[in-house]
C-alpha positions in Angstrom: 187.7 -44.3 198.8 187.2 -44.8 202.5 189.5 -47.5 204.0 188.0 -51.0 204.1 189.4 -54.5 204.5 189.0 -57.0 201.6 186.8 -59.2 203.8 184.4 -56.3 204.4 184.3 -55.4 200.7 183.4 -59.0 199.9 180.6 -59.0 202.5 179.1 -55.8 201.1 179.1 -56.9 197.5 177.8 -60.4 198.4 180.9 -62.1 197.0 183.5 -64.7 198.0 187.0 -63.7 198.8 190.0 -65.6 197.7 193.1 -63.9 199.3 194.2 -62.0 202.3 191.1 -60.9 204.3 193.1 -58.2 206.1 194.2 -56.5 202.9 193.0 -52.9 202.9 191.3 -51.4 199.8 191.5 -47.6 200.1 192.4 -46.3 196.6 190.5 -46.5 193.3 188.5 -49.0 191.4 189.3 -49.3 187.7 188.3 -51.4 184.8 191.2 -50.6 182.5 194.3 -52.6 183.5 196.5 -50.1 181.7 195.4 -47.4 184.2 195.9 -49.4 187.3 198.3 -48.0 189.9 199.7 -49.4 193.2 196.9 -50.2 195.6 194.0 -50.1 193.1 191.2 -52.7 192.7 190.7 -54.1 189.2 187.2 -54.7 187.9 187.1 -57.6 185.5 184.2 -56.5 183.2 183.0 -58.5 180.2 182.4 -56.3 177.2 181.5 -56.9 173.6 185.0 -57.0 172.4 187.1 -57.9 175.4 186.9 -59.8 178.7 188.5 -58.1 181.7 189.3 -61.5 183.2 192.0 -61.8 180.4 193.8 -58.8 181.9 193.8 -59.6 185.6 197.5 -60.6 185.5 198.4 -57.3 183.8 196.4 -55.4 186.4 198.3 -57.3 189.2 201.7 -56.4 187.5 200.6 -52.8 187.4 199.9 -52.7 191.2 196.4 -54.0 191.7 196.0 -55.6 195.1 192.7 -57.3 194.3 190.3 -58.0 191.5 186.5 -58.2 191.5 185.5 -61.0 189.1 182.6 -63.1 187.9 184.7 -66.2 187.5 187.7 -67.5 189.4 191.2 -66.3 188.4 194.7 -67.1 189.7 195.3 -63.8 191.5 193.6 -62.5 194.7 189.9 -61.8 194.0 186.4 -61.3 195.1 184.0 -63.5 193.2 180.5 -62.1 192.5 177.6 -63.0 190.1 177.7 -59.6 188.5 180.6 -57.1 188.8 178.6 -53.9 188.1 175.8 -54.9 190.4 178.3 -55.6 193.2 180.0 -52.2 192.5 176.6 -50.5 193.0 176.1 -52.1 196.4 179.6 -51.0 197.5 179.0 -47.4 196.3 175.7 -47.3 198.1 177.4 -48.4 201.3 180.2 -45.9 201.0 177.6 -43.1 200.4 175.9 -44.1 203.7 179.2 -43.9 205.5 179.7 -40.2 204.4 176.7 -38.3 205.8 178.6 -35.0 205.5 179.0 -35.5 201.8 176.8 -33.4 199.5 175.9 -35.3 196.4 174.7 -33.5 193.3 173.0 -35.5 190.5 172.7 -33.9 187.1 170.6 -35.1 184.2 169.1 -33.7 181.0 169.2 -34.3 177.2 172.1 -32.0 176.7 174.7 -30.0 178.7 175.3 -32.5 181.5 179.0 -32.7 181.1 179.6 -29.0 180.6 177.4 -28.2 183.6 179.2 -30.7 185.7 182.6 -29.2 184.7 181.4 -25.7 185.5 180.0 -26.8 188.8 183.2 -28.6 189.6 185.1 -25.3 189.2 182.7 -23.5 191.4 182.5 -26.0 194.2 186.3 -26.8 194.2 186.9 -23.3 195.3 184.9 -24.1 198.5 186.2 -27.5 199.4 187.4 -30.9 198.2 185.2 -31.9 195.2 185.1 -35.0 193.0 183.2 -35.1 189.7 182.3 -37.7 187.1 185.2 -38.2 184.7 184.2 -37.4 181.1 180.6 -38.5 180.5 180.7 -41.3 183.0 177.0 -41.3 183.7 175.7 -44.9 183.9 175.5 -47.9 186.3 179.3 -48.1 186.1 180.2 -44.4 186.1 178.1 -43.3 189.0 179.4 -45.9 191.5 183.0 -45.3 190.4 182.6 -41.6 191.0 181.1 -42.1 194.5 183.8 -44.6 195.4 186.4 -41.9 194.9 184.9 -40.0 197.9 186.6 -40.0 201.3 185.9 -38.4 204.7 187.6 -35.3 203.4 185.4 -34.9 200.4 182.8 -32.2 200.7 181.0 -32.4 197.3 180.4 -35.2 194.8 179.0 -34.4 191.3 177.5 -37.3 189.4 176.0 -37.3 185.9 173.0 -39.5 185.4 172.1 -40.7 181.9 169.4 -43.1 180.8 168.8 -45.6 178.0 165.6 -47.0 179.5 163.0 -46.1 182.0 164.1 -46.9 185.6 167.8 -46.3 184.9 168.0 -42.9 186.7 165.8 -44.2 189.5 168.3 -47.0 190.1 171.2 -44.6 190.1 169.5 -42.2 192.5 169.0 -45.1 195.0 172.8 -45.5 195.0 173.8 -41.9 195.1 171.0 -40.5 197.3 171.5 -36.9 195.9 171.1 -33.8 198.1 170.5 -31.8 195.0 168.9 -33.1 191.8 169.2 -31.0 188.6 167.4 -31.5 185.3 168.7 -29.2 182.6 166.4 -29.8 179.6 164.2 -32.4 178.0 165.2 -32.6 174.4 165.4 -35.1 171.5 168.5 -37.0 172.5 167.8 -40.7 172.6 164.4 -40.2 171.0 164.9 -43.4 169.1 165.1 -45.4 172.4 162.3 -43.7 174.3 159.9 -43.1 171.5 158.7 -39.6 172.6 159.8 -36.5 174.5 157.1 -37.3 177.1 158.9 -40.6 177.8 162.2 -38.8 178.0 160.7 -36.4 180.5 159.5 -39.3 182.6 163.0 -40.8 182.6 164.7 -37.6 183.5 162.1 -36.8 186.1 163.0 -40.0 188.0 165.9 -38.0 189.6 163.5 -35.4 190.9 160.9 -37.8 192.2 163.7 -39.7 194.1 164.7 -36.6 196.1 164.0 -36.8 199.8 162.6 -34.0 202.0 165.2 -31.4 202.8 167.0 -31.8 199.4 166.7 -29.4 196.4 165.3 -29.8 192.9 167.0 -27.5 190.4 164.9 -27.2 187.3 165.6 -25.6 183.9 162.9 -23.6 182.1 164.0 -24.4 178.6 161.2 -26.9 177.7 157.6 -27.5 178.7 158.3 -30.6 180.8 161.1 -29.8 183.2 159.6 -27.0 185.3 156.5 -29.3 186.1 158.4 -32.3 187.3 157.0 -34.0 190.4 158.8 -34.1 193.7 157.7 -35.0 197.2 156.7 -32.5 199.9 159.6 -31.0 201.7 161.9 -30.7 198.6 163.0 -27.2 197.9 162.4 -26.1 194.2 164.6 -23.6 192.4 164.3 -22.7 188.7 166.9 -21.3 186.3 166.6 -19.6 182.9 166.5 -16.2 181.3 163.0 -14.9 182.2 162.2 -12.7 185.2 160.2 -15.5 186.8 163.3 -17.7 187.3 165.0 -17.9 190.7 168.4 -17.8 189.0 168.6 -16.0 185.7 170.9 -14.3 183.2 170.3 -10.6 182.5 171.9 -8.1 180.0 173.3 -10.8 177.8 176.0 -9.9 175.3 178.0 -12.0 172.8 181.7 -10.9 172.4 184.3 -12.8 170.4 182.2 -16.0 170.6 181.7 -15.9 174.4 178.7 -14.9 176.5 178.7 -12.1 179.0 175.8 -11.5 181.3 174.8 -10.6 184.8 174.1 -13.5 187.1 171.0 -12.8 189.2 170.1 -14.9 192.2 167.9 -14.4 195.2 171.0 -13.2 197.0 172.3 -10.6 194.5 173.6 -9.7 191.0 177.2 -10.2 189.7 178.8 -10.0 186.2 179.9 -13.2 184.5 182.2 -13.4 181.4 182.3 -17.1 180.2 185.4 -18.6 178.7 183.5 -21.4 177.0 182.3 -20.9 173.5 178.7 -20.1 172.5 175.6 -18.5 173.8 174.2 -21.9 174.4 176.6 -22.2 177.4 174.4 -19.8 179.4 171.9 -22.4 180.4 174.7 -24.7 181.6 176.3 -21.8 183.6 172.9 -20.9 185.1 172.3 -24.6 186.1 175.7 -24.7 187.8 175.0 -21.3 189.5 171.6 -22.5 190.8 173.1 -25.7 192.2 175.8 -23.7 193.9 173.3 -21.3 195.3 171.3 -24.0 197.0 174.6 -25.2 198.5 175.0 -21.8 200.1 177.8 -20.6 197.8 177.8 -16.7 197.7 176.7 -15.2 194.3 180.0 -13.3 194.0 182.0 -16.5 194.4 179.8 -18.3 191.9 180.2 -15.5 189.3 183.9 -15.3 189.8 184.4 -19.1 189.4 182.3 -19.2 186.3 184.3 -16.4 184.8 187.5 -18.4 185.5 186.3 -21.7 184.2 187.7 -23.0 180.9 186.5 -25.9 178.9 188.2 -29.2 179.8 186.1 -31.8 178.1 187.6 -33.0 174.8 186.0 -32.1 171.5 183.2 -29.9 173.0 183.3 -26.5 171.3 187.1 -26.6 171.2 188.4 -23.5 169.6 191.5 -23.5 167.3 192.8 -20.2 165.8 194.6 -21.4 162.7 196.3 -18.9 160.6 193.3 -16.5 160.5 190.8 -19.3 160.2 188.8 -20.2 163.3 187.9 -23.9 163.8 185.2 -25.0 166.2 185.7 -28.8 167.0 182.4 -29.9 168.5 182.6 -33.5 167.4 181.9 -35.3 170.7 178.2 -35.4 170.4 175.2 -34.0 168.5 171.4 -33.7 168.8 169.0 -31.2 167.1 169.2 -28.8 170.1 173.0 -28.7 170.3 173.3 -28.6 166.5 171.0 -25.5 166.4 173.0 -23.8 169.2 176.3 -24.6 167.4 175.1 -23.2 164.1 173.9 -20.0 165.8 177.3 -19.5 167.4 178.9 -20.1 164.0 176.9 -17.3 162.5 177.7 -14.8 165.3 181.4 -15.6 165.1 181.5 -15.3 161.4 179.8 -11.9 161.6 182.5 -10.7 163.9 185.4 -12.0 161.8 184.0 -11.0 158.4 184.7 -14.2 156.6 182.6 -17.2 155.5 180.9 -19.8 157.6 181.5 -23.5 157.0 179.4 -26.1 158.7 180.7 -29.7 158.4 177.9 -31.9 159.7 177.7 -35.6 160.3 174.8 -37.8 161.4 173.0 -37.2 164.7 172.4 -40.7 166.1 169.5 -42.2 168.2 166.7 -40.0 166.8 164.4 -42.9 165.9 161.8 -42.6 163.1 162.0 -38.8 163.1 165.7 -38.9 162.2 165.3 -38.0 158.5 163.0 -35.1 159.3 165.2 -33.7 162.1 168.3 -33.7 159.8 166.3 -32.0 157.1 165.2 -29.3 159.7 168.8 -28.6 160.6 169.6 -28.1 156.9 166.6 -25.8 156.6 167.9 -23.8 159.6 171.4 -23.6 158.1 169.9 -21.9 155.0 167.7 -19.6 157.1 170.7 -18.5 159.2 172.7 -17.8 156.0 175.5 -20.4 156.5 177.8 -19.9 153.5 178.8 -23.6 153.1 176.8 -26.5 154.4 178.9 -29.7 154.1 177.0 -32.9 154.7 179.1 -36.0 155.5 177.5 -39.4 154.9 174.0 -38.0 155.3 172.1 -36.4 152.4 169.1 -35.5 154.6 170.8 -32.2 155.7 170.8 -31.1 152.1 167.1 -32.0 151.5 166.3 -29.2 153.9 168.0 -26.5 151.8 165.5 -24.4 149.8 166.5 -21.5 147.6 169.2 -19.7 149.6 172.7 -18.4 149.3 174.0 -21.4 151.2 176.3 -23.5 149.0 175.8 -27.2 149.6 178.4 -30.0 149.5 178.1 -33.7 150.1 180.9 -36.2 150.8 180.5 -39.9 151.5 183.3 -40.1 154.0 185.5 -38.0 156.4 188.4 -38.7 154.1 186.8 -37.1 151.1 185.7 -34.0 153.1 189.3 -33.2 154.0 189.9 -31.7 150.6 187.7 -28.7 151.3 190.3 -27.5 153.8 192.3 -26.1 150.9 189.5 -23.6 150.2 189.5 -21.9 153.6 190.4 -18.2 153.6 191.3 -15.6 156.2 188.4 -14.7 158.3 186.5 -18.0 157.8 184.9 -19.8 160.7 184.6 -23.6 160.5 182.3 -25.8 162.6 182.8 -29.6 162.7 180.0 -31.4 164.5 178.3 -34.8 164.6 177.6 -37.7 167.0 180.6 -39.3 168.4 180.3 -42.5 166.4 180.9 -40.5 163.2 184.5 -39.7 164.2 184.5 -36.2 162.8 187.3 -35.4 165.3 189.5 -36.9 162.5 188.3 -34.2 160.1 189.0 -31.5 162.7 192.5 -32.9 163.3 193.2 -33.0 159.5 192.2 -29.3 159.2 194.4 -28.3 162.1 197.4 -30.2 160.7 196.9 -28.8 157.2 196.7 -25.2 158.5 199.8 -25.7 160.7 201.7 -27.0 157.6 200.6 -23.9 155.7 201.9 -21.7 158.5 205.2 -23.4 158.6 205.7 -23.2 154.8 204.6 -19.6 154.8 207.3 -18.8 157.5 210.1 -20.2 155.3 
């Protein structure tokens, strides 16, 4: 963060300071007292299960110089009506003080975090870059990401998510992005928005907020994104796999679970060999490439960085080679589009390895009234693709979609019960574990990993 006195911070957030006005705040803002380091500012947030004000003392002991609170405490503090609102004001001020900083906003129904990670790899090769940590994409995450920027920071990448109309518009007013990218309008959060049209409106808030001289980077993987409105003077660039796209993938191949293609931009053509699993990573790579292109990064540098990038977000298409059984742990999130992509990758990998395909699927959340039908459609797809074993966990709707096929179905009411099938894996098998985060299927993936490792150790004796 840029260096500011406590009194100045208090003035910007509209709060009342209790403590040393000359104290400098120039490190990080954190809401987890366990992660506080010397010089940090602690944010006392009130959550459903805990109140940050109860941990102000712990934060102080860990090195916090100041806390931002919504009720008085015994240690130095800035008192505000709403901590998150005050944080947004501070982030907007910091953004205004850094005119040289290029801010990139990324939104979409899927792929935001992977695209952000890929872009971070590309831009970091050209200058100091900060990016959202994990999936930090809301009214807390965006300001915290911006506040990490200093006068030395060249690029700042923020993810922008939405639960309601107006959310992304509010985030854009804080971040003032130089580049806004929409990846795809899909079915994620359909239960909250009611229709894909409403989802498109919410995602489009990022593009309509762009100012003249900035760039709109639009995917071509749905009918809404390429048509999003932007004001006159905004540069538009599209990405996808058709010849009409400004940035596209050509000569696509799938080897060992990874996509290989030629990256084609208005500047040139360079080969890319991705190190993240699945053909569905191509759109994410193209989005990162298109953003980097409008930021004047040479195509050769973009292709090279994409080919060096490795997955660094937990439980997203994590690959584990376990005693001749390949496990794909994709338990962080799920929606119909990402589920389809994961199943198609499972089939291709199984064809290469010659074993059987296992799909352990848990519930996809936030799909609204169409949830039952969408789960059924995924089950239908699994049968059509020839998945050998479809394992539904706590959701029978997947199995309702199976017609007459060679796919063998299994149902378990809990993760614990499903662990037993791990004993049936054979050499050459490929196993996919996927569900929405709340289903905790990472526990199932961990159990499979531990069981295979035990088998390895016993076999070596």
